[in-house]
N, C-alpha and C positions, 0 to 999 in steps of 0.2 A: 887469622887474617894473613893475606898474602903480603900486605905492606902495612905499615903504621904511619901515622902523621908525625912529622917533626913539629912540636908545639910552637906557638907564637905568642908573643906578649900583646895584649890588647886590653884596653880599659874595661871592656864588657865583662871580663872575668871578675871584676870587683863587685859585680852584682851579688855574687855568692857571699862575699864578705859582709855585704849589707845584711843579708839574711842571718849570717852568723852573729852579727851584732844584735839583731832582733831577738834571737834565741837566748844568747848568753847574757846580754845586758838589760834586756827588757822583760821577757817572759819568765826567765828563770830567777829574776830578782823581783818578781811581782809582790807588791805590798799595798798599803793604803794610799799611796800616792797615785795620781792619775797616770795612766800609761804614757800619755804624750810627754810627761815630764822626764821620762827616761829615754825618749827617742833622741837620736842625734839630729843634726841639722837636715841632712838629706831625707831621713825617714820622716821627720816632722813635716817637711815640705809636702811630701806625698800624702801623709796622713791628713793634713789640713786642706788638701785640694778636694773640692766637692765633686770633681769629675771621677775621683777614685774612691767613691763611697764604700765599695766592696772591701778595699784594703783597710780602711778605718774600722769598719764593723768587724772584720776578721781579727785585727789586732786587739780590739777591745774585748771581744768574746774569748779569745784564747788567754788573754791577760787575766780575765776574771776567773777562768778555770784554774790557772796556776795559783791565783790568790785566794779564792774562796772555797775550793774543794779539798782542802786539807792535804795537799801534796807536801810531804815532808821535804826538808832541804836535801836529804839524801836522794829522794826521788827526782827532785829537780836537777841535782848534780848528775844523776844517771842519764837523764834525757839529754843534758848538755853533752855528756860524753858520747852518747849515741849519735848525736848530730855530727860531732867532730869525727868519730870513727867511720860513719857511713859516707863521709865525704872525702876520705882518703882513698880515692878510687884505685890508684895503682896498688896500694897495699891490700885492698880487698881482692883485686884480680890475682895477685901473686900469692895470696893465702896468708900474708902477714897479719891482716886484720880479719876478724870474724864478723860478718854482717849481722845487724839487728834488723829483723823484718818488721814492717809496719804492724803486723798482727800482734807483735809482742810489745808494742808501745803501751804505756800506762793507760788502762781503760778509761780513765777520766778525760784524758786529752786526745786519745787516739783518733776519734772520728774528726774532730775539729782540725787537728794537725794534718791529717791525711788530705782532707778536703782543701785546706789552704794551699798546701804545697802542690797538690795535683792541678790546681787552677793557676798557680803562680806563673808557670812557663808561658802559657798562652796569653795571659792578661798583662802581667807586670812588664815584660820585656817590650811590649808594644806601646806603652804609655810615653807621652811626649817628654815628661820630666825625666824619665829613666833614659830615654834615647839621647836627650840633650846632655846628660851627665856621663853616660857610658857608651854611647855610640849605637850603631845599628848591627843587627845580626848579619845582614848581608855584607857589610864592610869587613866584619871579622871573618866571615865565610870566604870572601875573595882573598883576603890576606893568607888564610890558612890553606885553602885548596889550590888557588891558581898562582899566587905569587911565591909562596914559600915551598910548597910541595909539588906544584905543577901536575896535579892529578887530573886526568880526564876520565879515567875509569875508576870504579869503586875499589878502594883498597881492600875491602873485605873479600869480595868474590873475584876481583881482578878483571871483570869485563863489563859490569853494569854501567850504564850512562851516569856520569857525574857532571853536573852542570858547571860551567866555568864562568869567569867574570864577563865573558862575552854574551852570556845568556841573560834573558830578561828577568829571570828569577833564579832560585837556587835549589839544590837538592835538599831534602829534609835532614835535619839533625836527628840522629838516632840517639835516644836515651839508652846508652849502652847497658847500664843497669836500669831496668824499666821502672817508670814512676809507680806502677802498681805495687812493686815490692820495695822500692827505694825512693819514696817521695821526697825525702830530705835533700836529695841531690838533684832536684828538678831543674835548678838554674845554675848548677855547677858545670862550667864548660870543660872541666876535666872529664865529665861524663857525657859530653855531647860531641858526637863524631859524625860528620856528614857521610851518608851512605846512599847507595842507589835505592830506587823505589822497591826493587825486589827484596834486597837484604833487609830493608826497613819495614817491609809490608807485613800485614797480618798473616798472609799465607806462608811466610817464611819464619821470621823471628817473632814478630808480634810482641806479646808481653811475656815471653818465656824468660825465666830467670837464668841468665847466662852462668851464674855461679852455682846453680843446682843446690840451693839451700846451704851454701857455704862449704860444700864438700869437694868442689872442683876448682882448679885454677883456670884462668882464662887469659887470653891475650889482652894487654892494655893498649888501647888505640893510640896512645901518645908515648909509648915506651921508647927509651933511648937505646935499648938493646933488643933487637928482633932478628932471629935467625931466618935466613932466606928459606922459603919453602918452594921446592920444585915439585911440580905435578908430573906423575908418571902414569902412562896409559898402557893397559894390557888387554889383550883379547886373543881368542884362539881362531883356528882356521875355519871354524864353522860359519863365521860371518863374512868370509871372503866374497861369496856371491853378492852379498848386499852392498859391498864396497865397490865392486866392479860394475854392477848393473843397477839401474834404477828400479829395483823391485818395490812392491807396494810397502809403504812405511808401516802399515798395520801388521805386517808379518814380522817386523823387526822388534826385538826386545832391547831397549836401551841399556838394560842391566848386563847385556853381553860385554859391555865395556867395564873393565875393572879399574878403579881409580886408586892410586897409591900416592904417598907423599914421601919426600926425601928425608923427613924427620918424623919421629914419633914422640909424642908428649901428651900430657893431659890437656894442654892448651889446644893442640891440634885436634884432639878428639872432640872437645867442646865446640870449637869453631866449625868443624865438619858437621856435627849433629845439629847445633842450634840453627845454622844458616843453610842446612840441607845441601851442602856443597857437593857431595858425591852425586846425588841425584841430579842436580842442576848441571854439573859438568857432563854427566852421561847424556843428558838431553841435548846439550850443545854438540857433543860428538856425533850423536845420532842425526842431528840436523845437517851436519857438514861432512858426513862420512864420504859421500860421493864427490862433493864439490872440491874438497881438499885433495882427494886422490886425482881427480881430473886435472887440477891445476898442475900437479907434478907431471902428469902425462902430457899436457899441452907444452910445458916448458921443455920437456925432453924432445917433443916433436919439432919445436922451433930451433933447438940448438944442436941436435944430434949431427946434422950435416956440416955445421960450422966448426965444431970442436972435435978433433980426433979423439977417439976413445971415450967419448961421452956416453954415460949410461944412466939408468934410472936412479941409482943411488945418488949420483951427482946432481941430478935434477931435483931430487927431494931436498938435498942440502941447499941448493939454490933457493928453493921456495922458503925454507926455514930462515935462511939468512936475510932474504930480501923482504920478508913479511914480519920481521921481528918488532916493528913499530905498530903493526895492525892490532886491532882489538882481537882478543882470543888467540894471539900469537903463541902464548905459553902453552895453550892446550893443543893448538895445531902442531907445534913442534914435537910435543910428546907423542901425538898420534902418528905423525909421519915417521918419527924415529922407530916406532913399533912396526910400521909397514915395511921398513927396510929389512926386517928380520924374516919376511916371507918371500921366498924366491918366486912363488906364483904371482904375487902382486907386482914384484919388480919386472917379471916377464910381461905382465899385462900392460904395464906402463910403456914398455919398449915396443909393444905391438901396435904402433900408431897407425899402421896402414891396413891392418887386418882386423879380424874379429877380436873383440875384447873378452869373449866368453872363454871360460876355462876349457882346455882340451881334455 
């Protein structure tokens, strides 16, 4: 991730603690008592509300599995430990904890548990009783994205649209550790990071396991320590004609652009692979290869007669400095810095009144 979120306190995070209570104090202590006798006040209110029949039926069904299907106390304790372990998201990301995958849950409870937590995010957080007690996802989103971090672009890829509090809706929360593999953290907001539609979409990350079966470290979206990642762009002289002239795009291979990063680590490798960062950056460079070059050329043309000794390199520096707040500025700066290393391209910028074709 290019950037991470500074976390915020919001009561919606306590929804996860409610689920922890359900696991630890209700299901893992199932006995001949009725399940509702073990519920706390908040859970009992939801359990007894006829509008939330799905919740009552699920609680009862899973309670009976823990009670009637001969799960030993050791097996109950193991599942309790699994829940706690799989919800320490930062430790999972940095490799301190080893994840337990849903396929490895006890076979007696696996299907019911996976189904319950898989549906919990879309159902539970939208119920009136839950919103009254814990607030709205949109309010938490605005506090996190717009007020605290002031993000307008996706922190993962650095350029994707991230809706702000001025928008009518919000960008989706990405289950950083996907529900498919980590259902127990479905309503854990330490595992819910807003990302752009591309990063969060099926065609990019989808349900890919970012931890690669526990063998890889990954960035933690709310880490307090995150090294800055600078993107570097490299290419050779063979693509110069495609930069100077509007040749047909179908003749250009975006892989001609080589993407490098200022730091090398397992986290960077996972981020790059899971979110297809290199390929996406190559696409953006290919889309803008002529436009960014022309902008430097136009700046040179407008200032060369006003500033003594003005040259193409200074025009490029001007564009980099003045466009640093624009979307894709980090990629534009890396691309233009590389252009400065080619005398042919600098000459083409300075040939504002003649042909831009190479001699």
